[in-house]
C-alpha positions in Angstrom: 171.5 -18.8 -190.0 170.1 -22.1 -191.1 167.8 -22.1 -194.1 164.6 -24.2 -194.2 164.8 -26.8 -197.0 162.5 -26.1 -199.9 159.7 -28.6 -200.0 159.1 -30.4 -203.3 156.0 -29.6 -205.3 155.2 -33.2 -205.9 152.0 -33.0 -203.8 150.4 -30.4 -206.1 147.9 -31.8 -208.7 149.0 -31.8 -212.3 146.9 -29.6 -214.6 145.3 -30.8 -217.8 147.0 -29.9 -220.9 145.0 -28.3 -223.7 145.2 -31.5 -225.8 143.9 -33.6 -222.9 141.1 -31.2 -222.3 140.0 -31.3 -225.9 140.1 -35.1 -225.9 137.8 -35.2 -222.8 135.4 -32.7 -224.5 135.3 -34.8 -227.6 134.6 -37.9 -225.7 131.7 -36.2 -223.8 130.3 -34.9 -227.1 130.4 -38.4 -228.6 128.6 -39.9 -225.5 125.9 -37.1 -225.6 125.5 -37.8 -229.4 124.9 -41.5 -228.6 122.6 -40.8 -225.7 120.3 -38.2 -227.2 118.7 -40.4 -229.8 117.9 -43.0 -227.1 116.4 -40.3 -224.9 114.3 -39.0 -227.8 113.1 -42.5 -228.6 112.0 -43.0 -224.9 110.2 -39.7 -225.0 108.4 -40.5 -228.3 107.4 -43.9 -227.0 105.9 -42.2 -223.9 104.2 -39.6 -226.1 102.8 -42.2 -228.4 101.4 -44.2 -225.5 99.8 -41.1 -224.1 98.3 -40.4 -227.5 96.8 -43.9 -227.5 95.3 -43.3 -224.1 93.8 -40.0 -225.3 92.0 -41.8 -228.2 90.9 -44.5 -225.8 89.3 -41.9 -223.6 87.6 -40.4 -226.6 86.4 -43.9 -227.6 85.0 -44.5 -224.1 83.2 -41.1 -224.3 81.7 -42.0 -227.6 80.3 -45.3 -226.2 78.9 -43.5 -223.2 77.2 -41.0 -225.5 75.8 -43.9 -227.6 74.4 -45.5 -224.5 72.5 -42.3 -223.6 71.4 -41.2 -227.1 71.2 -44.5 -229.0 73.7 -43.3 -231.5 77.2 -41.8 -231.9 77.6 -38.0 -231.9 77.3 -36.5 -235.4 80.6 -35.8 -237.1 79.3 -32.2 -237.5 75.9 -30.5 -237.5 74.3 -27.9 -239.8 71.0 -27.1 -238.3 68.2 -27.8 -238.3 69.0 -31.1 -236.6 65.9 -32.2 -234.5 67.5 -35.3 -232.8 69.7 -32.9 -230.8 67.5 -29.8 -230.9 69.8 -27.8 -233.1 68.0 -24.9 -234.7 68.3 -23.9 -238.4 71.5 -22.2 -239.5 73.5 -23.3 -236.4 76.9 -25.1 -236.9 78.8 -27.4 -234.5 81.6 -29.8 -234.7 81.5 -33.2 -233.0 83.4 -32.6 -229.7 80.9 -30.2 -228.1 78.2 -32.9 -228.1 80.2 -35.3 -225.9 82.0 -32.9 -223.7 80.1 -34.3 -220.7 81.3 -37.8 -221.5 84.9 -36.5 -221.6 84.5 -35.4 -218.0 84.0 -31.8 -219.0 80.5 -31.4 -217.6 81.1 -27.7 -216.7 82.0 -26.8 -220.2 79.1 -28.8 -221.6 76.7 -26.8 -219.4 78.1 -23.5 -220.5 78.1 -24.3 -224.2 75.2 -22.8 -226.2 73.9 -25.3 -228.7 71.4 -22.8 -229.9 74.3 -20.7 -231.2 77.1 -21.7 -233.6 80.4 -22.9 -232.2 82.1 -19.6 -233.2 79.6 -17.3 -231.6 80.9 -14.9 -229.0 78.7 -16.5 -226.4 80.6 -19.7 -226.8 84.1 -18.1 -226.6 84.7 -19.1 -223.0 84.2 -22.8 -223.8 85.9 -23.1 -227.3 89.1 -21.3 -226.2 89.6 -23.7 -223.3 92.6 -26.0 -223.8 91.8 -29.7 -223.3 94.7 -32.0 -222.8 92.7 -35.1 -223.7 92.4 -33.8 -227.2 96.1 -33.0 -227.7 98.8 -35.5 -228.8 102.0 -35.0 -226.7 104.1 -35.3 -229.9 102.5 -32.1 -231.3 103.0 -28.5 -230.3 100.9 -28.0 -227.2 98.1 -25.5 -226.6 97.8 -24.2 -230.2 95.2 -21.5 -230.8 93.3 -20.2 -233.8 92.9 -16.4 -233.7 90.3 -15.0 -236.1 89.6 -16.6 -239.4 86.4 -18.4 -240.5 83.6 -17.4 -238.1 86.0 -15.8 -235.7 86.7 -12.7 -237.7 85.6 -10.5 -234.8 88.8 -11.5 -233.0 87.6 -14.7 -231.4 89.9 -17.5 -230.5 89.6 -21.3 -230.4 91.8 -24.0 -228.9 93.0 -26.8 -231.2 93.0 -30.5 -231.2 95.1 -33.3 -232.8 92.2 -35.7 -233.3 89.2 -35.7 -235.7 86.4 -38.0 -236.8 86.8 -39.4 -240.4 83.5 -38.2 -241.9 83.5 -39.2 -245.5 85.6 -40.0 -248.6 86.2 -37.1 -251.0 84.4 -37.4 -254.4 87.6 -36.7 -256.3 89.2 -39.7 -254.7 86.2 -41.8 -255.6 86.4 -40.7 -259.2 90.1 -41.4 -259.4 89.7 -45.1 -259.5 92.2 -45.5 -256.6 89.5 -46.9 -254.3 86.8 -49.5 -254.6 83.3 -48.6 -255.9 80.8 -48.9 -253.1 77.3 -47.5 -252.4 78.2 -45.5 -249.3 81.4 -43.6 -248.7 80.4 -42.1 -245.4 82.2 -42.8 -242.1 80.6 -43.7 -238.8 80.5 -40.1 -237.7 79.4 -38.0 -240.6 77.3 -34.9 -241.4 74.0 -34.6 -239.5 74.0 -38.3 -238.7 74.0 -40.3 -235.4 75.3 -43.8 -236.2 73.8 -46.7 -234.3 76.1 -49.7 -233.5 73.5 -52.3 -234.5 71.8 -50.6 -237.5 74.2 -48.2 -239.1 77.6 -49.9 -239.3 77.2 -53.2 -241.1 80.9 -53.4 -241.9 81.6 -54.1 -238.3 82.6 -52.0 -235.3 86.2 -53.5 -235.2 86.7 -52.8 -238.9 85.4 -49.2 -239.0 87.5 -46.2 -238.2 85.8 -43.4 -236.2 88.6 -41.1 -235.1 92.2 -40.5 -236.2 95.1 -38.2 -235.6 95.0 -34.9 -237.4 98.0 -33.1 -235.9 99.5 -29.7 -236.5 96.5 -27.8 -237.7 96.0 -24.9 -238.3 99.6 -24.9 -239.6 100.2 -26.8 -242.8 102.5 -29.9 -242.7 103.5 -31.8 -245.9 105.5 -35.0 -245.7 107.1 -34.1 -242.4 107.8 -30.5 -243.3 106.0 -27.4 -241.9 105.1 -25.1 -244.7 106.1 -21.6 -243.7 103.6 -18.9 -244.6 101.1 -21.4 -245.9 97.4 -20.8 -245.8 95.7 -21.9 -242.6 94.4 -25.5 -242.6 90.8 -25.6 -241.5 89.5 -27.7 -238.7 92.1 -27.1 -236.1 89.8 -26.1 -233.2 88.2 -29.0 -231.4 84.8 -27.3 -231.5 85.0 -26.4 -235.2 82.4 -27.4 -237.7 85.3 -28.2 -240.1 87.2 -30.4 -237.5 86.2 -33.7 -239.1 88.3 -35.1 -242.0 87.2 -35.7 -245.5 89.6 -38.4 -246.8 91.4 -37.1 -249.9 94.5 -39.3 -250.4 97.7 -37.5 -251.4 100.8 -38.1 -253.4 103.6 -39.4 -251.3 105.3 -36.0 -251.3 102.1 -34.5 -250.0 101.7 -31.9 -252.7 98.8 -33.2 -254.9 95.5 -34.9 -254.3 94.0 -37.5 -254.9 96.8 -40.0 -254.4 97.8 -43.3 -252.9 99.0 -42.0 -249.5 96.6 -42.1 -246.7 98.7 -41.2 -243.6 101.4 -38.6 -242.8 101.7 -37.1 -246.3 99.5 -34.0 -245.7 97.7 -32.9 -242.6 94.5 -32.3 -244.5 94.3 -36.1 -244.1 95.3 -38.3 -241.2 98.6 -37.0 -239.9 100.7 -37.5 -236.9 104.2 -36.7 -235.6 104.9 -40.3 -234.9 107.4 -42.0 -237.1 105.9 -44.6 -239.5 102.2 -44.1 -239.0 99.4 -42.8 -236.9 97.1 -43.9 -234.0 93.6 -44.7 -235.1 90.4 -45.3 -233.0 87.9 -47.8 -234.2 84.2 -47.8 -233.4 84.5 -50.8 -231.0 86.9 -48.7 -228.9 90.2 -50.2 -229.7 93.2 -48.1 -230.9 95.8 -49.3 -233.4 98.9 -47.8 -234.8 98.3 -48.0 -238.6 101.3 -47.9 -240.8 101.9 -45.0 -243.2 102.6 -47.7 -245.8 98.9 -48.6 -246.0 97.5 -48.0 -249.5 94.6 -45.6 -249.8 92.3 -48.4 -251.2 92.8 -50.5 -248.0 92.5 -47.4 -245.8 89.2 -46.3 -247.3 87.8 -49.8 -246.7 88.3 -49.0 -243.0 86.7 -45.6 -243.2 83.4 -46.6 -244.8 80.8 -47.9 -242.4 78.7 -49.7 -245.0 80.9 -50.3 -248.0 80.8 -54.1 -247.8 84.4 -54.4 -248.8 86.7 -57.3 -247.7 89.2 -56.1 -245.1 92.5 -57.9 -244.7 95.2 -57.7 -242.0 97.8 -56.3 -244.4 97.2 -52.8 -243.0 98.2 -53.7 -239.5 
């Protein structure tokens, strides 16, 4: 009997050795490590651009409101406020007044201006999430449950933007800012600022809105403070939504201080590296560096301070 010759195994693929497999895995890990920061940078660039667009939409809405009412929306209202027919004892933040100009006509019509923002009759409106008031770099669709005015179990949707209403008196007394007659911003308490009569410092030199990200959680110098007290003003409809500029130490723990941006989210705060997006009264948006000194920043907040403003803050 003739035996068939045994065919060689040279046609079979050679398997990886353990060492070769580990080398390949290490190379892939290095490539991923190099790629991820680039992907994150692209995502943050896109998020920052979307944030700028949100603020521009808010700026356009403010201008449309001004065109209708001959003034900006108030930074907040404690009734009575006859110009907008708000009865005594009623509280509102700024956003409800210009919902229609933000293309939220349906919510505007449902909102009860004769009742405070936290009243149960306003629940359907104030718990509605609005993408135009959320920065993509922040945690999306945050809610406040209970708390001031909502102790009955009410809820309210949050925002990452707020009008800069006024400079805190303790910061004024500290000597860290210039002495001026008026420390109010362009959208302050029970006030409807007119472009021609109320903002002599100039529309392009006066801040109206800034980023106020992360509320109601507390953030200090880039760190989320676990178990911290709730930071007021997170809900977009809230009476406390607007910012009182305090100035903090650079570690974010004490106030007043020289830091204006990204040290504590009781002041202007963003999740963008190096600064925050700021809306000016004329409608333009700029990324203002976190290095700006509180003295220069306050010059941009006050609407009638008469201070000299330089381009060092850009």
